[in-house]
C-alpha positions in Angstrom: -47.1 -198.9 71.4 -46.6 -198.2 67.4 -43.3 -196.5 66.1 -45.1 -193.7 65.0 -47.3 -192.9 67.8 -43.7 -193.2 69.8 -42.0 -190.6 67.9 -45.3 -188.6 67.5 -45.4 -188.2 71.5 -41.6 -187.3 71.9 -41.5 -184.6 68.9 -44.3 -183.2 70.5 -43.1 -182.8 73.6 -39.7 -182.5 73.3 -38.4 -178.5 73.1 -35.1 -177.4 71.4 -32.7 -175.7 74.4 -32.2 -172.0 74.3 -28.6 -170.2 73.4 -27.1 -167.9 75.2 -25.5 -164.5 74.4 -21.9 -165.9 73.6 -23.8 -168.8 71.7 -23.3 -171.7 74.1 -26.3 -173.7 74.8 -27.8 -173.1 78.4 -30.2 -175.1 80.3 -33.8 -174.1 78.7 -34.9 -172.4 82.0 -32.0 -169.8 82.3 -33.0 -168.4 79.5 -36.7 -167.6 81.1 -35.4 -165.3 83.4 -31.9 -163.9 85.1 -31.8 -165.7 87.9 -32.5 -169.0 86.6 -35.1 -170.1 89.3 -38.8 -171.3 88.6 -39.7 -168.4 90.4 -39.2 -166.1 87.0 -42.4 -167.5 85.2 -43.7 -170.4 87.4 -45.3 -171.7 90.3 -43.4 -173.9 92.3 -44.2 -177.6 91.1 -46.1 -179.8 93.1 -44.7 -182.3 95.7 -45.3 -186.4 95.7 -45.0 -188.4 99.0 -46.1 -191.3 98.0 -45.0 -192.8 94.9 -41.5 -193.9 96.1 -41.5 -192.5 99.8 -39.5 -189.8 99.1 -40.8 -186.2 98.9 -40.3 -185.4 95.2 -41.7 -182.9 93.2 -43.2 -184.1 89.8 -40.5 -184.0 87.7 -38.4 -186.0 89.6 -41.5 -188.5 90.6 -40.7 -192.2 88.6 -44.9 -192.4 87.5 -47.7 -190.5 87.2 -49.1 -189.3 90.2 -52.6 -188.0 90.8 -53.2 -185.5 93.6 -56.2 -184.1 94.6 -56.8 -181.9 97.4 -59.5 -182.1 100.3 -60.0 -178.5 99.3 -60.9 -179.4 95.9 -62.8 -182.5 96.9 -65.3 -180.6 99.4 -65.6 -177.9 96.8 -67.2 -180.1 94.8 -69.4 -182.0 97.0 -68.4 -185.2 96.9 -71.0 -187.1 99.1 -69.1 -190.7 99.3 -65.6 -190.9 99.8 -65.2 -193.4 96.8 -67.1 -191.1 94.3 -63.2 -188.9 94.4 -62.0 -191.1 92.0 -64.0 -190.6 89.6 -61.0 -187.7 89.0 -58.8 -189.9 88.3 -58.4 -191.0 84.5 -58.4 -194.5 84.1 -60.0 -195.4 87.4 -64.0 -196.4 87.5 -66.1 -196.4 90.6 -69.5 -198.7 90.6 -71.1 -200.4 93.2 -71.5 -204.4 93.7 -73.3 -206.6 95.5 -76.0 -204.2 97.0 -74.7 -200.6 97.9 -71.1 -201.8 98.7 -68.8 -199.4 96.5 -65.7 -200.7 94.1 -63.1 -198.3 92.8 -60.7 -200.4 90.4 -57.8 -198.9 88.1 -58.0 -200.4 84.5 -60.1 -202.4 85.7 -60.1 -206.3 86.5 -62.4 -207.8 89.4 -65.0 -206.1 90.7 -66.3 -207.7 94.1 -62.9 -207.8 95.1 -60.7 -204.8 95.1 -57.8 -206.9 95.3 -55.2 -205.1 93.2 -54.9 -201.9 94.9 -53.1 -201.1 97.6 -55.1 -198.2 99.5 -53.4 -196.5 102.5 -54.9 -194.2 105.2 -51.9 -191.5 106.7 -49.5 -194.8 105.7 -51.3 -197.3 107.3 -52.9 -200.1 105.6 -55.9 -199.7 104.5 -57.4 -203.3 102.3 -59.1 -206.0 104.5 -56.8 -208.9 105.8 -58.6 -211.7 105.0 -60.0 -210.8 101.3 -57.5 -208.2 100.2 -61.0 -205.5 100.0 -61.8 -202.3 100.7 -64.7 -201.3 102.7 -65.2 -197.7 101.4 -68.3 -197.1 103.2 -67.1 -198.2 106.5 -63.9 -196.4 106.2 -62.5 -194.1 108.6 -61.9 -191.1 106.6 -64.2 -188.1 107.2 -64.0 -186.0 103.7 -64.1 -182.7 105.7 -60.9 -184.0 107.3 -59.1 -185.1 104.2 -55.8 -182.9 103.5 -55.0 -184.5 100.0 -55.3 -188.0 98.3 -52.7 -189.0 96.1 -53.0 -192.3 93.3 -49.5 -193.3 92.4 -51.1 -194.8 88.8 -49.3 -197.8 87.4 -47.6 -200.6 89.8 -46.0 -199.2 92.8 -45.1 -202.8 94.3 -41.4 -201.7 94.6 -42.2 -199.3 97.4 -45.5 -200.6 99.1 -45.6 -204.5 98.8 -47.3 -207.1 96.7 -51.1 -205.3 97.0 -50.3 -202.5 94.9 -50.2 -204.0 91.6 -52.1 -201.9 89.1 -51.6 -198.7 91.8 -51.9 -197.3 95.1 -53.7 -194.8 97.0 -52.9 -192.7 100.2 -55.2 -190.8 101.9 -53.3 -188.2 103.6 -55.8 -186.3 106.5 -55.1 -182.6 108.1 -52.8 -182.2 110.7 -54.2 -181.5 114.1 -51.9 -178.1 113.9 -53.9 -177.3 110.8 -57.4 -177.7 112.9 -57.1 -176.4 115.9 -60.5 -175.2 117.4 -64.0 -176.7 117.0 -66.0 -177.5 113.6 -69.5 -179.0 112.9 -70.6 -180.2 109.5 -73.6 -181.5 108.2 -74.5 -182.6 104.8 -78.3 -184.6 103.9 -80.3 -185.8 100.9 -80.8 -188.0 98.0 -81.5 -191.7 98.6 -81.4 -191.2 102.4 -77.7 -190.2 102.6 -76.6 -188.1 106.0 -73.3 -187.5 106.8 -72.4 -185.6 110.1 -68.8 -184.4 111.5 -67.8 -183.1 114.6 -63.9 -182.3 115.7 -62.6 -179.9 118.2 -58.9 -180.1 119.0 -55.6 -177.2 120.2 -52.6 -176.7 119.1 -49.2 -175.7 120.9 -45.7 -175.4 120.2 -44.8 -179.1 121.2 -48.2 -180.9 121.5 -51.5 -180.9 118.9 -54.8 -183.0 119.3 -57.7 -183.5 117.7 -60.8 -185.8 118.6 -63.8 -186.3 116.2 -66.7 -187.8 115.3 -68.1 -188.6 112.0 -71.3 -190.5 111.3 -72.5 -191.7 108.0 -76.1 -192.8 106.8 -77.3 -194.3 103.4 -80.6 -195.7 102.3 -78.9 -197.3 99.6 -81.3 -197.8 96.0 -84.3 -197.7 95.4 -85.3 -200.9 94.0 -84.0 -204.1 92.4 -85.9 -206.5 90.0 -87.1 -210.2 91.3 -85.2 -212.9 90.7 -88.2 -215.0 89.3 -89.8 -212.1 87.1 -87.5 -210.1 85.3 -89.6 -207.3 84.8 -91.1 -206.8 88.6 -89.7 -204.1 90.8 -89.1 -205.0 94.5 -87.3 -203.1 97.2 -84.0 -203.6 97.9 -82.2 -203.2 101.3 -78.7 -201.8 100.9 -78.2 -199.1 103.3 -75.5 -198.7 106.2 -74.8 -196.7 109.3 -71.9 -196.1 111.0 -70.8 -194.0 113.7 -66.7 -193.4 113.7 -65.0 -191.5 116.6 -61.0 -190.5 116.2 -57.9 -188.8 118.1 -54.8 -187.6 116.6 -52.0 -186.1 118.5 -49.1 -184.5 117.3 -46.1 -184.3 119.6 -42.4 -182.5 119.2 -40.7 -182.3 122.0 -37.3 -181.0 120.8 -36.3 -180.2 117.3 -34.8 -184.0 116.5 -37.7 -185.8 117.7 -41.2 -186.1 116.4 -44.1 -188.3 117.8 -47.8 -188.8 115.9 -50.4 -191.1 117.6 -54.0 -191.8 115.5 -56.6 -194.1 117.3 -60.0 -195.1 116.0 -63.3 -196.8 116.5 -66.2 -197.7 114.3 -69.6 -199.0 114.9 -72.6 -199.7 112.7 -74.5 -201.9 110.9 -74.6 -202.6 107.0 -77.2 -203.9 105.4 -77.7 -207.2 103.0 -80.7 -207.6 101.1 -81.4 -211.3 100.9 -81.4 -212.0 97.2 -78.5 -210.6 96.8 -76.9 -213.1 99.6 -78.6 -216.0 97.4 -81.9 -216.0 99.3 -83.8 -218.8 97.4 -81.0 -221.1 97.6 -80.3 -220.0 101.4 -83.9 -219.8 102.3 -83.2 -216.4 104.1 -85.7 -215.3 106.5 -85.7 -211.5 108.1 -82.3 -209.2 107.6 -79.0 -210.6 107.7 -77.1 -207.2 108.3 -73.4 -207.0 109.0 -72.9 -205.8 112.8 -69.5 -203.4 112.1 -67.1 -203.2 115.0 -63.7 -202.3 114.1 -60.7 -200.2 115.6 -56.9 -198.9 115.0 -53.9 -197.4 116.6 -51.3 -196.3 115.4 -48.2 -194.5 116.2 -44.8 -193.0 114.4 -41.5 -192.0 115.5 -39.5 -189.7 113.6 -35.8 -188.9 114.8 -33.7 -186.3 112.1 -30.9 -185.7 115.0 -28.1 -187.9 112.6 -26.3 -185.8 109.8 -28.2 -186.2 106.8 -30.7 -188.8 107.8 -34.0 -189.1 108.8 -35.4 -192.0 110.8 -39.1 -193.2 111.0 -40.3 -195.9 112.6 -44.4 -196.9 112.2 -46.3 -199.7 113.9 -50.0 -200.0 113.8 -52.4 -202.4 114.9 -56.0 -203.3 113.5 -59.2 -205.3 114.0 -62.3 -205.8 111.9 -65.1 -207.6 113.4 -68.0 -208.1 111.2 -70.5 -210.5 112.6 -73.6 -211.5 110.5 -76.1 -214.0 111.1 -79.6 -214.8 110.3 -82.2 -217.6 110.2 -82.3 -220.3 107.3 -85.5 -221.9 106.2 -84.3 -224.6 103.6 -86.3 -227.5 101.5 -83.3 -230.0 100.9 -83.9 -232.6 98.5 -85.7 -235.6 99.2 -86.8 -234.6 102.1 -90.5 -232.9 102.8 -90.1 -231.0 105.9 -87.8 -227.8 105.7 -84.5 -227.4 107.5 -84.6 -224.0 109.6 -82.2 -223.2 111.6 -79.9 -220.0 112.6 -76.8 -219.4 110.1 -73.7 -216.9 110.4 -71.0 -215.9 108.1 -69.2 -214.3 111.3 -65.4 -212.7 110.8 -62.8 -211.6 112.9 -59.5 -210.1 111.2 -56.7 -208.3 112.6 -53.1 -206.7 111.1 -50.1 -205.6 113.1 -47.4 -203.5 111.3 -44.1 -202.6 111.6 -41.7 -200.5 109.7 -38.8 -198.6 110.0 -37.8 -196.3 107.4 -34.5 -194.1 106.9 -34.1 -191.5 104.1 -30.7 -190.5 103.2 -29.7 -187.4 101.4 -26.2 -187.4 100.4 -26.5 -184.6 98.5 -29.1 -182.4 96.7 -28.9 -185.0 93.6 -28.3 -188.5 95.7 -31.0 -189.7 98.0 -31.8 -193.0 99.0 -34.8 -194.3 101.2 -34.5 -197.8 102.7 -36.4 -199.7 105.2 -37.6 -203.0 106.1 -41.1 -203.8 107.0 -43.2 -206.4 108.9 -46.6 -207.8 109.1 -49.1 -210.3 110.6 -52.8 -210.7 109.2 -55.1 -212.7 111.2 -58.6 -213.8 110.5 -60.8 -216.0 112.6 -63.8 -217.7 111.0 -65.8 -220.9 111.5 -67.7 -220.6 108.4 -65.7 -219.0 105.9 -62.3 -220.8 107.2 -63.1 -223.6 109.5 -61.6 -221.9 112.6 -58.1 -219.2 112.8 -55.4 -218.7 110.8 -52.1 -216.6 110.2 -50.3 -215.1 107.5 -46.7 -213.5 108.2 -44.9 -211.2 105.5 -41.5 -209.6 106.1 -40.1 -207.2 103.3 -36.5 -205.0 102.3 -37.4 -201.6 100.2 -35.1 -199.0 99.2 -35.2 -196.2 96.1 -32.5 -194.5 94.6 -32.7 -191.5 93.3 -30.0 -189.7 91.2 -29.6 -186.5 89.4 -26.2 -187.0 87.7 -26.9 -184.0 85.3 -29.4 -181.2 85.9 -31.5 -182.3 82.5 -31.7 -186.5 83.9 -33.1 -187.8 87.4 -33.0 -191.5 87.5 -34.6 -193.5 89.9 -34.0 -197.1 91.0 -36.3 -199.1 93.5 -37.5 -202.4 94.5 -39.2 -204.6 97.5 -38.1 -208.1 98.0 -40.8 -209.6 100.1 -41.7 -213.1 102.1 -44.7 -214.3 102.5 -45.9 -217.5 104.4 -49.0 -218.0 102.4 -46.7 -219.3 99.4 -43.8 -220.2 101.3 -41.6 -218.3 98.8 -39.8 -214.5 98.0 -40.4 -212.2 95.7 -39.2 -209.1 94.0 -40.7 -206.3 92.3 -38.2 -203.5 90.6 -38.5 -200.0 89.2 -36.0 -198.8 86.8 -36.7 -195.3 85.5 -35.7 -191.8 83.6 -36.9 -188.1 83.9 -35.4 -186.3 81.3 -35.8 -182.5 82.6 -36.6 -180.6 79.1 -37.0 -177.3 80.8 -37.3 -176.6 84.8 -41.1 -177.4 84.5 -41.0 -179.8 81.6 -40.5 -183.8 82.2 -40.1 -186.6 80.1 -39.8 -189.9 82.1 -39.6 -193.5 81.0 -40.6 -195.8 83.3 -40.1 -200.1 83.2 -41.6 -201.7 87.0 -42.7 -205.3 87.3 -44.7 -206.4 90.4 -46.4 -209.4 91.9 -49.3 -210.4 93.6 -49.9 -213.1 96.4 -53.1 -215.0 96.8 -54.9 -213.8 99.7 -56.2 -216.0 102.7 -59.7 -216.5 101.1 -58.5 -217.0 98.0 -55.9 -219.5 99.1 -57.1 -221.5 102.4 -61.0 -220.9 101.6 -63.1 -223.5 103.9 -66.3 -222.4 103.8 -69.4 -224.0 105.5 -71.9 -223.5 107.8 -72.7 -224.6 111.4 -76.3 -225.2 111.6 -78.0 -223.8 115.1 -81.3 -223.6 116.8 -82.6 -226.7 114.5 -86.3 -227.1 114.1 -87.8 -229.5 113.1 -86.9 -232.2 115.6 -86.3 -234.8 112.7 -83.1 -232.1 112.3 -82.0 -232.4 115.6 -78.5 -234.3 114.5 -77.0 -231.5 112.4 -77.5 -229.0 115.6 -73.8 -227.9 115.8 -72.7 -230.0 113.3 -70.2 -227.9 110.8 -71.6 -229.3 107.2 -68.7 -230.0 105.0 -67.5 -232.1 102.1 -66.8 -234.5 105.3 -69.9 -234.7 106.5 -72.0 -234.6 103.1 -70.2 -237.6 102.3 -71.6 -239.8 105.1 -75.1 -238.0 105.4 -77.5 -239.6 103.7 -79.0 -236.1 102.5 -77.5 -234.2 99.9 -75.6 -230.9 101.1 -73.4 -230.1 98.0 -74.2 -226.3 97.3 -73.5 -225.3 100.8 -69.9 -225.7 101.2 -66.9 -225.0 99.1 -63.2 -225.2 99.6 -60.3 -223.6 98.0 -57.6 -225.4 96.4 -54.8 -224.6 97.6 -52.5 -224.3 94.7 -52.6 -220.8 93.5 -49.6 -219.0 92.5 -48.8 -215.4 92.3 -49.8 -213.2 89.6 -47.3 -210.7 87.7 -47.5 -207.9 85.7 -44.7 -205.9 83.4 -45.5 -202.5 83.1 -43.9 -199.8 80.7 -45.1 -196.1 80.6 -44.1 -192.8 78.7 -45.4 -190.1 80.2 -44.9 -186.2 80.4 -45.7 -183.8 83.0 -45.4 -179.6 82.6 -46.4 -176.7 84.0 -46.4 -173.1 82.4 -47.7 -169.4 83.3 -50.7 -168.4 81.7 -51.1 -164.8 82.6 -51.8 -164.7 86.2 -52.6 -168.0 86.4 -50.9 -171.8 86.0 -51.5 -175.0 83.7 -50.4 -177.9 84.6 -50.6 -181.3 82.1 -49.7 -184.7 82.6 -49.8 -187.3 79.9 -49.5 -191.0 80.3 -49.1 -193.8 77.7 -48.7 -197.4 79.3 -48.0 -201.1 78.3 -49.1 -203.5 80.7 -48.8 -207.2 80.4 -50.8 -208.9 83.2 -50.3 -212.9 83.3 -51.3 -215.5 85.7 -54.5 -213.7 86.8 -56.9 -215.4 89.7 -60.0 -215.5 87.8 -63.2 -217.5 88.8 -66.1 -217.1 91.4 -66.0 -216.5 94.9 -69.0 -218.0 96.6 -70.2 -220.9 98.8 -72.3 -222.7 95.7 -69.7 -222.5 93.1 -65.9 -221.7 94.6 -63.8 -221.6 91.6 -60.6 -219.8 91.6 -57.3 -220.3 89.1 -54.4 -218.5 87.5 -56.5 -218.5 84.5 -56.3 -215.1 82.5 -53.4 -212.7 81.3 -54.4 -209.7 79.7 -52.2 -207.2 77.9 -53.4 -203.4 78.0 -52.1 -200.2 76.8 -53.7 -196.9 77.1 -53.3 -192.8 77.0 -53.9 -190.8 79.7 -54.5 -187.0 80.3 -55.0 -185.0 83.6 -54.9 -181.0 83.2 -55.4 -178.5 85.5 -55.9 -174.7 85.2 -55.6 -172.9 88.1 -56.5 -169.0 88.2 -57.1 -168.4 91.4 -61.0 -167.6 91.5 -61.3 -169.7 88.8 -60.1 -173.3 89.0 -60.6 -176.0 85.9 -59.5 -179.2 85.8 -60.0 -181.9 83.1 -59.4 -186.0 83.1 -59.2 -188.4 80.3 -58.1 -192.1 80.3 -58.2 -194.2 76.8 -58.0 -198.0 77.3 -57.7 -201.2 74.8 -57.6 -204.5 77.0 -57.4 -207.6 75.4 -57.7 -211.1 77.9 -56.6 -214.4 77.0 -57.8 -217.4 78.9 -54.2 -219.7 79.9 -55.3 -222.6 81.7 -56.0 -226.0 80.3 -58.4 -227.1 83.0 -61.3 -228.6 80.5 -63.4 -225.7 80.9 -65.6 -225.0 77.7 -65.0 -222.3 75.3 -68.6 -220.4 76.4 -67.3 -220.9 80.5 -63.8 -219.4 79.5 -65.5 -216.1 77.9 -67.5 -216.1 80.9 -64.5 -216.0 83.2 -62.9 -213.4 80.6 -66.0 -211.2 81.1 -65.9 -211.1 84.8 -62.7 -210.1 84.9 -63.6 -206.8 82.6 -66.7 -205.8 84.0 -65.4 -203.0 85.5 -62.9 -202.6 82.5 -64.3 -199.4 80.3 -62.7 -197.9 77.2 -62.9 -194.2 77.8 -63.2 -192.4 81.5 -63.2 -188.9 82.4 -64.5 -186.1 84.4 -64.5 -182.2 83.9 -64.7 -179.8 87.0 -65.1 -176.2 87.2 -65.0 -174.3 90.4 -65.2 -170.7 90.4 -65.4 -168.1 92.9 -67.3 -165.2 93.5 -67.3 -162.0 95.3 -68.8 -161.6 98.8 -67.9 -165.3 99.2 -70.1 -167.3 96.8 -68.4 -170.1 95.2 -69.8 -172.9 92.7 -68.6 -176.1 90.9 -69.9 -177.7 88.4 -68.4 -181.3 87.2 -69.2 -184.1 84.9 -68.4 -187.5 85.3 -68.2 -190.4 82.8 -67.3 -193.9 82.1 -68.2 -195.4 78.4 -69.2 -198.0 78.9 -69.7 -200.8 81.5 -71.7 -204.0 81.0 -75.0 -202.1 81.9 -74.4 -198.8 79.3 -72.8 -196.0 80.2 -72.3 -193.8 83.1 -72.7 -190.2 82.5 -73.5 -188.0 86.0 -73.7 -184.1 86.1 -72.7 -182.4 89.8 -73.8 -178.7 90.6 -72.9 -177.4 94.0 -73.4 -173.4 94.8 -72.1 -172.1 98.3 -72.1 -169.1 100.8 -69.2 -168.6 103.0 -69.5 -166.2 105.6 -66.0 -165.6 107.8 -65.9 -163.8 110.9 -63.3 -162.9 113.5 -64.6 -165.2 115.9 -66.8 -168.2 113.9 -66.8 -169.0 110.2 -69.8 -170.8 108.8 -71.2 -172.1 104.9 -74.0 -173.4 103.7 -74.3 -175.2 100.3 -77.0 -176.3 97.9 -75.8 -179.7 95.9 -77.9 -181.1 92.2 -76.6 -184.6 91.3 -78.1 -185.7 87.8 -78.0 -189.0 86.5 -78.0 -188.3 82.3 -79.2 -191.7 81.3 -81.3 -194.5 83.4 -78.5 -197.1 82.9 -78.1 -199.2 86.7 -74.2 -198.5 87.5 -72.6 -202.2 86.7 -75.9 -204.4 88.4 -79.2 -203.9 86.7 -80.2 -203.8 90.6 -78.9 -200.8 91.2 -81.6 -198.4 90.5 -82.6 -195.0 91.4 -86.2 -193.7 91.2 -85.4 -190.2 90.6 -82.5 -189.5 87.9 -82.1 -185.6 90.3 -80.6 -186.1 93.7 -80.8 -183.0 95.6 -78.7 -182.6 98.8 -78.1 -179.6 101.7 -74.8 -178.8 103.5 -74.1 -176.8 106.3 -70.9 -176.0 108.5 -69.9 -173.6 111.0 -66.1 -173.4 112.5 -65.4 -171.5 115.8 
């Protein structure tokens, strides 16, 4: 950050302390009212749970955190979960491959969101073998979201090595807050249909909820033929999922509490043959993913010890993806095509244990610490040639200390061992928060983090095993895995149909510096909150390259320096809520490996890493409530610009609610208007109509 920019930022934000009647200095907020409390002129400062694992007001959080309430998400008429993150400055949302959403903070990567930690009620939400996030199949109905917290910046000090650029925690509504029955339906646009039903009870000691959610989409309307760049052809990229959930909360005594969660997902995720390299693999029919996932989660809390809260959490998740199809491949030098059944079946599982202690020595000194263990398992004859495991163990802690009223320190770290690299890694974070007034804070944050490679990056052994082979001349291939060893002894050239990772990847590293400001002010009968963040990040040894069977090529090849400013501000006037988010980023990448690639190939590698990196991101929203329980919401989202051009969309939602003594219901109309015809990220992500219309209705009793 240039010195002039730093001085200007500090000078703009700092305010002088007030003087008392006797001429002595007093804390700035004591001059605001006789009691010296925030309630004199301010609303309570919002609290954050995710950033350090401590419940902290934003004034004490060591970093910038976006909090989006479930009410805001529903009022804006969000149709897809991934769209919520368009509200976060610096975040980009796109679709890659087929209709697969991808979410990134400050760009880098597109197909694999492997530098972003995603939690669902504190449970790890990304896939084990490739640290990717399946947003379409994620077991979270929008109707049951309480809030989403996004810690912007490295958060490995709290959650380990995948919280490299940011962390997301999706927190669902407690069963205590959803007693009764609710039904909700939403449909329209490109064949999108969302249905949610839940029923639950809330009692003194035990509350529970069961829920069902169905999510469907027909995907994009068309793509371009790979053999004719101007010919439009249908694209097959829809999905349909059924999900069932159970949530329970048990509090048998004031000191003991239990939480139980379980869920099942079953459905189909369509894949288009052209997007899978249909010409090279000769794919016939429909290579769809059959999805069968489930999870179990339990948490126990004990508060009977003086000044301590002990929490133990465990979870088990299993992800089953079965994909098979028929291929007819014309091999070089062979007159007859090889027709066979192939698959990309993949089973993944994760087992986690975590023990955490929160110790409040006094209101100005708090320590959260704990240990965790995780076992990620995978099995795939195609991707790995069998099965494998990765074991991770870690220690974490964060100390919050306020020595004087105008200063809070946070010091945290995560010490982690992973069997994948058989090494130990430390991710520290230090922060100083200067409290200019009760509701104004200036933060200085320094953090370092690492990300270790995932299983596919480090251990891929990708090869197909033909079954049901024809014609008979190829019978020797029946049940034979076509890998490098087999190809070396075969008279037929099978190169391009197998790949193997080198296994020599190292960890990625980031050093991040942040100066940020948070303020909250009374404006008449409303409250204005503002958060400004300046960041400077140095990313080193980034894993870059290509992940596919034809050209699997990865290495620690890229270094990126990036800096920028982000603004998030909201004005709540009761019936009127205005919100603005904006992010500006300069990013410079360098190719750092000495691997013999040409300058052109190096530039292509850098371009792939920058596919989701945009200079400007932002959103503006206005939610208005009217008499007779009418409401409207208007929002504008922009990302300028992706490789395919800028993304701009305007949404309008108009809703009517009716509240009765026993039954309440609401109906709404949603319009999404795309301001240009630019496809999102890929030239094959196209809608025929720039206007998409949706209807939704819900009832609660």
